[in-house]
N, C-alpha and C positions, 0 to 999 in steps of 0.2 A: 504494500500500500504506500502510495506517495502522498505528499501534502495536499495536492488537489483532490485526490480521491477521498482523503480523510475529511477535508473541509466540506465536500459535497454531502457527506453523511453526518456532519457535526450534530445537527438537531435530532436526527434519528438516534445517534449515539447517546446524546443527553437524555432522550426519552426512553432509552433502553429498548429501542424498536429495531434491533438487529439480531441476527442469529449468532450462535456461539462461534462459528467460524469467522464471521466478520468481526465479532468482538475481540477474538484473539489477535487478528490482524491489527485492529485498532490499538490494543494494548501494546503490541510489539512496536508499532510505529511510534507511539508516544514515549516508549522507553528510549528510543533513539533520537527523537526530535523534540528538543526543548521548546521551540516556538509553538508547536501544536499542543504540547502538554500544558503550557502556560495559557493558551487560548481556551483549552478545555476547562481548566480550573476556573478561569475568569467567567466563562459562560455558565458553568455549574453553579458558582456562587451567585451570579446575577439571577439565575432562575430561582434559586432558593430564596433570595432576598425579595424578589417580586412576589413569589408565592406567600412569603411571610407578611409582606406589606399589604397584600390584597385580601387577606383573610381577617375576618372580624370587624375591625373598625371601618366606619364610613367616613368619607371626606366631606368637606363643606361644598355647598353648591357652587360657590365662586371658584374654588380650586378645580372642581369637576369641569366647569365651563372653560377655564383656562387650558386645561389639559386637552379637552375636546378640540378647542381652537387650534392648538399646536398640531394635533393629529390631522386635522382637516387642512392645515397649511402645507404639510409635507405629505 
């Protein structure tokens, strides 16, 4: 597996939506490639933080409107 193949599957990897053979290739690649390992760790932590932040508490209407406006802008 090279970096491009790894990156194409990054979100499947994060969601654990790959079979065991692919997962072994992913692990082997990350052992040898520090940039991909760093990206994986960053994305994993980001996903965990978003999940944590989105559960439970609600935001104010003004914050929701500002975030919605940003999404619509981009």
